[in-house]
C-alpha positions as CSV (number, residue, x, y, z in Angstrom):
1,X,-15.3,24.2,-19.2
2,X,-17.8,23.5,-16.5
3,X,-17.7,21.5,-13.5
4,X,-15.3,19.0,-14.1
5,X,-17.3,15.4,-13.1
6,X,-16.2,12.7,-11.1
7,X,-16.6,9.5,-10.7
8,X,-16.2,8.4,-7.5
9,X,-15.6,4.1,-7.0
10,X,-15.4,2.2,-3.6
11,X,-16.0,5.3,-1.2
12,X,-16.0,5.7,2.4
13,X,-17.2,8.1,4.8
14,X,-14.1,9.0,5.9
15,X,-12.7,9.6,1.7
16,X,-15.8,11.5,1.3
17,X,-15.3,13.7,4.2
18,X,-11.8,14.4,3.0
19,X,-13.2,15.1,-0.1
20,X,-16.9,17.7,0.5
21,X,-14.1,18.8,2.4
22,X,-11.0,19.7,-0.5
23,X,-14.1,20.8,-3.5
24,X,-15.5,23.1,-1.3
25,X,-14.4,25.7,-4.5
26,X,-17.7,24.3,-6.6
27,X,-15.0,23.2,-9.1
28,X,-16.3,19.9,-9.3
29,X,-19.5,17.2,-9.5
30,X,-18.4,14.1,-7.7
31,X,-20.6,10.5,-7.3
32,X,-19.6,8.6,-4.3
33,X,-20.4,5.0,-5.5
34,X,-20.1,2.4,-2.4
35,X,-19.3,0.5,-4.9
36,X,-15.5,-1.2,-6.4
37,X,-13.5,-0.3,-9.9
38,X,-13.8,-3.3,-12.2
39,X,-15.5,-4.9,-15.2
40,X,-19.5,-4.5,-14.4
41,X,-19.7,-1.6,-12.5
42,X,-17.9,1.2,-15.4
43,X,-21.5,1.6,-16.2
44,X,-21.9,3.8,-13.7
45,X,-18.8,6.2,-15.1
46,X,-21.5,7.1,-17.8
47,X,-21.3,10.4,-18.8
48,X,-18.5,11.5,-16.7
49,X,-15.1,13.2,-16.8
50,X,-12.8,11.6,-14.3
51,X,-13.3,8.7,-12.0
52,X,-11.7,8.8,-9.1
53,X,-10.7,4.5,-7.4
54,X,-7.8,3.4,-4.4
55,X,-5.9,-0.4,-4.4
56,X,-8.4,-2.2,-4.9
57,X,-10.4,-1.2,-8.0
58,X,-9.4,-3.6,-10.5
59,X,-9.0,-0.5,-13.8
60,X,-7.6,-4.0,-16.3
61,X,-8.4,-3.5,-20.3
62,X,-11.7,-4.4,-20.0
63,X,-12.8,-1.3,-17.6
64,X,-10.0,0.5,-19.7
65,X,-12.5,0.0,-22.8
66,X,-15.0,1.1,-21.8
67,X,-14.0,3.5,-20.1
68,X,-12.5,5.5,-23.8
69,X,-16.2,4.4,-24.9
70,X,-17.8,6.3,-22.6
71,X,-15.8,9.6,-23.3
72,X,-13.8,9.4,-19.8
73,X,-10.6,10.9,-20.6
74,X,-8.1,10.7,-16.9
75,X,-8.1,7.8,-14.6
76,X,-7.4,9.4,-11.1
77,X,-5.9,7.6,-8.7
78,X,-6.3,7.9,-4.9
79,X,-2.7,6.5,-3.7
80,X,-0.1,5.7,-4.3
81,X,0.5,2.4,-6.2
82,X,-0.5,1.8,-9.2
83,X,0.1,-1.8,-9.9
84,X,-4.0,-2.4,-10.5
85,X,-4.0,-0.9,-13.4
86,X,-2.7,-1.8,-16.8
87,X,-0.7,1.0,-17.1
88,X,1.0,-0.1,-20.6
89,X,-3.0,-1.2,-22.1
90,X,-3.3,2.5,-20.7
91,X,-1.2,4.1,-22.8
92,X,-2.5,6.7,-26.3
93,X,-5.7,5.1,-23.9
94,X,-6.8,7.1,-21.3
95,X,-4.8,8.9,-19.0
96,X,-3.3,8.0,-15.0
97,X,-2.5,10.5,-12.4
98,X,-1.8,9.2,-8.4
99,X,-0.6,10.7,-5.7
100,X,3.0,9.6,-5.1
101,X,3.3,10.9,-1.8
102,X,0.2,12.0,0.5
103,X,1.5,10.8,4.5
104,X,5.0,8.7,4.3
105,X,4.4,9.4,8.0
106,X,1.7,7.5,8.4
107,X,2.7,4.3,6.9
108,X,6.1,4.2,8.6
109,X,5.2,4.8,12.1
110,X,2.3,2.9,11.3
111,X,4.8,-0.1,10.3
112,X,6.3,0.1,13.4
113,X,3.3,0.4,15.4
114,X,2.8,-2.6,14.1
115,X,6.2,-4.6,15.2
116,X,5.7,-2.7,18.5
117,X,2.5,-4.5,19.1
118,X,3.1,-7.1,18.5
119,X,6.8,-8.3,20.2
120,X,5.5,-6.6,23.2
121,X,2.4,-8.5,22.7
122,X,0.7,-6.3,23.7
123,X,-3.2,-7.1,21.9
124,X,-2.8,-9.9,24.6
125,X,-2.2,-7.6,26.7
126,X,-4.9,-5.7,25.9
127,X,-7.5,-8.2,26.0
128,X,-6.4,-10.5,28.8
129,X,-7.0,-6.5,30.8
130,X,-10.3,-5.8,29.4
131,X,-11.3,-9.1,31.6
132,X,-9.2,-8.3,34.9
133,X,-7.0,-10.6,33.6
134,X,-3.3,-9.4,34.6
135,X,-0.6,-12.0,34.8
136,X,2.7,-11.3,32.8
137,X,2.2,-15.0,31.4
138,X,2.8,-16.1,27.8
139,X,4.0,-12.1,27.3
140,X,7.4,-11.4,27.3
141,X,8.7,-9.8,24.8
142,X,12.4,-8.9,23.0
143,X,14.1,-5.1,23.0
144,X,14.8,-3.7,19.5
145,X,17.1,-1.9,21.1
146,X,20.5,-3.8,18.2
147,X,18.8,-5.6,16.3
148,X,19.5,-6.0,13.0
149,X,16.8,-3.9,10.4
150,X,16.4,-5.0,6.6
151,X,13.8,-2.7,4.9
152,X,13.6,-3.2,1.6
153,X,13.0,-0.1,-0.2
154,X,14.3,3.6,0.5
155,X,11.6,6.4,-0.8
156,X,9.8,7.9,1.6
157,X,8.2,5.6,3.4
158,X,11.1,3.3,3.6
159,X,14.0,5.8,4.4
160,X,11.4,7.2,7.6
161,X,10.7,4.4,8.6
162,X,14.7,4.0,8.5
163,X,15.3,7.2,10.8
164,X,12.4,5.4,13.3
165,X,14.6,2.7,12.9
166,X,17.7,4.0,13.8
167,X,16.4,6.2,16.7
168,X,15.0,2.8,18.9
169,X,18.9,2.3,18.3
170,X,18.7,-0.6,15.1
171,X,21.2,-1.3,13.1
172,X,19.6,-0.7,9.6
173,X,20.6,-2.9,6.6
174,X,18.4,-2.0,3.1
175,X,17.4,-3.5,0.0
176,X,17.1,-1.3,-3.1
177,X,17.1,-1.9,-7.1
178,X,18.5,2.4,-6.8
179,X,19.7,3.3,-3.9
180,X,19.7,6.8,-2.1
181,X,22.6,8.1,-3.1
182,X,24.0,10.1,-0.2
183,X,21.9,8.9,2.4
184,X,24.4,6.9,4.6
185,X,22.6,3.9,4.3
186,X,24.4,0.7,4.2
187,X,22.7,-1.4,1.2
188,X,22.9,-5.1,0.8
189,X,21.9,-7.6,-1.3
190,X,18.7,-8.9,-1.3
191,X,20.0,-11.8,0.1
192,X,22.8,-11.1,2.2
193,X,19.8,-8.8,3.0
194,X,17.2,-12.2,4.1
195,X,19.7,-13.7,5.7
196,X,21.1,-10.7,8.3
197,X,17.8,-9.8,9.6
198,X,16.1,-10.0,12.6
199,X,13.3,-7.9,11.4
200,X,12.4,-7.7,7.2
201,X,10.1,-4.2,6.2
202,X,9.4,-4.1,3.3
203,X,8.8,-0.6,1.2
204,X,8.6,-1.1,-1.9
205,X,6.4,-0.9,-4.8
206,X,4.7,-4.7,-6.4
207,X,6.1,-4.6,-9.5
208,X,6.3,-8.0,-12.4
209,X,9.8,-8.5,-10.8
210,X,9.5,-8.6,-7.4
211,X,6.5,-10.1,-7.3
212,X,6.3,-13.4,-4.3
213,X,10.2,-11.8,-3.7
214,X,9.2,-13.8,-0.8
215,X,8.7,-17.7,-1.0
216,X,9.9,-20.3,0.3
217,X,13.2,-20.5,-1.2
218,X,13.5,-16.9,1.0
219,X,12.5,-18.3,4.0
220,X,15.0,-20.7,4.1
221,X,17.7,-17.8,3.8
222,X,16.6,-16.3,6.9
223,X,17.0,-16.4,10.8
224,X,15.0,-19.1,12.5
225,X,12.9,-16.2,14.1
226,X,12.4,-13.5,11.8
227,X,9.7,-10.7,12.0
228,X,7.5,-9.4,8.7
229,X,5.5,-6.2,8.3
230,X,4.2,-5.7,5.4
231,X,2.8,-2.3,4.9
232,X,3.2,-1.9,0.4
233,X,2.0,-4.1,-1.0
234,X,-0.1,-7.4,-0.5
235,X,1.7,-9.5,-3.0
236,X,4.8,-9.1,-2.0
237,X,5.0,-12.0,-0.5
238,X,3.6,-15.7,-1.0
239,X,0.6,-15.6,2.1
240,X,1.4,-20.0,1.7
241,X,5.0,-19.8,1.9
242,X,4.4,-17.4,4.6
243,X,2.0,-19.7,6.8
244,X,4.1,-22.9,5.9
245,X,7.2,-20.5,7.5
246,X,5.4,-19.5,10.6
247,X,4.1,-23.3,11.4
248,X,7.8,-24.8,10.4
249,X,9.1,-22.0,13.1
250,X,11.5,-20.0,10.9
251,X,8.8,-16.5,11.2
252,X,8.4,-16.3,14.1
253,X,5.9,-12.6,13.2
254,X,4.2,-11.2,10.6
255,X,3.5,-8.0,11.5
256,X,0.9,-7.2,7.4
257,X,-1.3,-4.8,6.8
258,X,-1.7,-5.7,3.4
259,X,-2.5,-9.4,1.9
260,X,-2.6,-10.5,-2.0
261,X,-6.2,-11.5,-2.3
262,X,-7.6,-8.7,0.0
263,X,-9.3,-7.3,-2.9
264,X,-12.7,-9.2,-2.4
265,X,-12.6,-9.0,2.0
266,X,-10.4,-5.5,3.5
267,X,-12.5,-2.5,3.9
268,X,-16.1,-4.7,4.5
269,X,-17.3,-5.7,8.2
270,X,-17.0,-9.2,7.2
271,X,-17.8,-10.0,10.9
272,X,-21.5,-12.0,11.0
273,X,-20.0,-13.9,7.6
274,X,-17.8,-17.0,7.0
275,X,-14.6,-15.9,5.4
276,X,-14.1,-18.3,1.9
277,X,-10.4,-17.7,2.2
278,X,-8.8,-20.1,4.0
279,X,-5.3,-18.2,3.4
280,X,-6.0,-15.1,5.5
281,X,-8.9,-16.9,8.2
282,X,-5.3,-19.7,9.3
283,X,-2.8,-16.5,9.4
284,X,-5.1,-14.6,11.3
285,X,-6.0,-17.3,14.0
286,X,-2.1,-18.1,14.6
287,X,-0.4,-16.0,18.2
288,X,1.9,-13.9,16.4
289,X,0.9,-12.1,13.1
290,X,-1.2,-9.4,13.6
291,X,-3.3,-8.2,10.6
292,X,-5.2,-4.2,10.0
293,X,-6.9,-4.2,6.8
294,X,-5.0,-1.8,4.8
295,X,-5.0,1.5,7.8
296,X,-1.4,2.6,6.9
297,X,-2.6,5.6,5.1
298,X,-4.7,6.4,7.8
299,X,-5.1,9.7,9.4
300,X,-6.5,12.3,9.1
301,X,-3.2,14.5,7.5
302,X,-3.2,11.8,4.9
303,X,-6.6,11.5,4.2
304,X,-6.2,15.7,3.7
305,X,-3.0,15.6,1.6
306,X,-5.1,12.9,-0.9
307,X,-7.9,14.9,-1.4
308,X,-6.0,17.7,-1.8
309,X,-3.7,16.2,-4.2
310,X,-6.1,14.0,-6.4
311,X,-8.4,16.9,-7.2
312,X,-5.5,19.3,-7.9
313,X,-4.4,16.4,-10.9
314,X,-7.9,16.4,-12.3
315,X,-7.7,20.8,-12.4
316,X,-4.0,20.0,-13.8
317,X,-4.2,17.4,-16.1
318,X,-8.3,19.2,-17.5
319,X,-6.7,23.7,-17.6
320,X,-3.3,22.5,-19.3
321,X,-1.1,20.1,-20.7
322,X,0.9,18.8,-18.4
323,X,0.3,17.1,-15.1
324,X,3.2,16.6,-12.8
325,X,1.8,12.9,-11.6
326,X,0.7,11.1,-14.1
327,X,2.3,7.9,-14.7
328,X,2.4,5.5,-17.7
329,X,3.8,2.4,-18.1
330,X,7.7,3.9,-20.0
331,X,8.2,6.1,-16.6
332,X,9.3,3.0,-14.5
333,X,12.2,2.0,-17.7
334,X,14.7,4.9,-17.4
335,X,16.1,4.2,-20.4
336,X,13.2,5.1,-22.8
337,X,11.1,7.0,-19.9
338,X,12.5,10.2,-21.6
339,X,9.4,12.6,-19.3
340,X,9.9,15.1,-18.2
341,X,6.0,15.9,-16.3
342,X,5.9,19.0,-18.6
343,X,3.5,17.4,-21.7
344,X,1.2,14.3,-21.0
345,X,2.7,11.5,-21.2
346,X,0.9,11.2,-24.5
């Protein structure tokens, strides 16, 4: 076939730069759209072989139907998670591929950066010293050494975060539905993790089962002053419950790179606008909350890996009978998925 035509949605400068470099051989014809892929923007994909999307693009039933009618054969996610795709409805209609690992170090390191910034008040000290205020009042933090950190999800990112925590002399406990055998990690029940952890960090995908796994009930089980870190998916945490937990002094600090209603806010500049999301506004206004805008992945190494893997996924799909990074709704179900990823899912 000729050049593979790709409609690239939710494009930012850093996306464009890495993909332009990765596609220099001229195998692709990529059109970059700043808008997200939604029901109202699907018409932009007409005439393309594939669409390339990110975490805040909405690949629901209506979008899938529209893409199929227009002859689009592939949805190429340039991220690991695919909770924004109706994979069950897509089965037998359109193929989905993803980037399962781009730089687990980037995300794990960002989680630790958020934690250190929060507990040592680095962000507050930076603002003070810019105004030549060198007072130490209110900047007292606490040692990480000897603290218990609970890690929810022990895939590549979770295990790297565990290694970083061990380097600080922390005691690590973890919960995962599918524990990593022979890893030497101390696995506990999720309730025990809530109860024992001084710090809890989330490194798991979002599923129907763990939606709002942190809510009022689970916060009540946690230690007073617990620090929560989320660099995975926003909807793991009930934001309203988090606000109440902070107000009640149960949650000592929150470090958030993701937010459950981020799709209409993150990746855009609203500094000259009124943000309508009252919950997000309250969180950002709290002195013990740090919010970054889904930037944990944002390193040069990760961007290069994302571009290279995404385009290789596209090439594999159109040039051979399978792509090892294809996903479908049966894949997470160990008992029903027979896919060895040596053929297409359907």
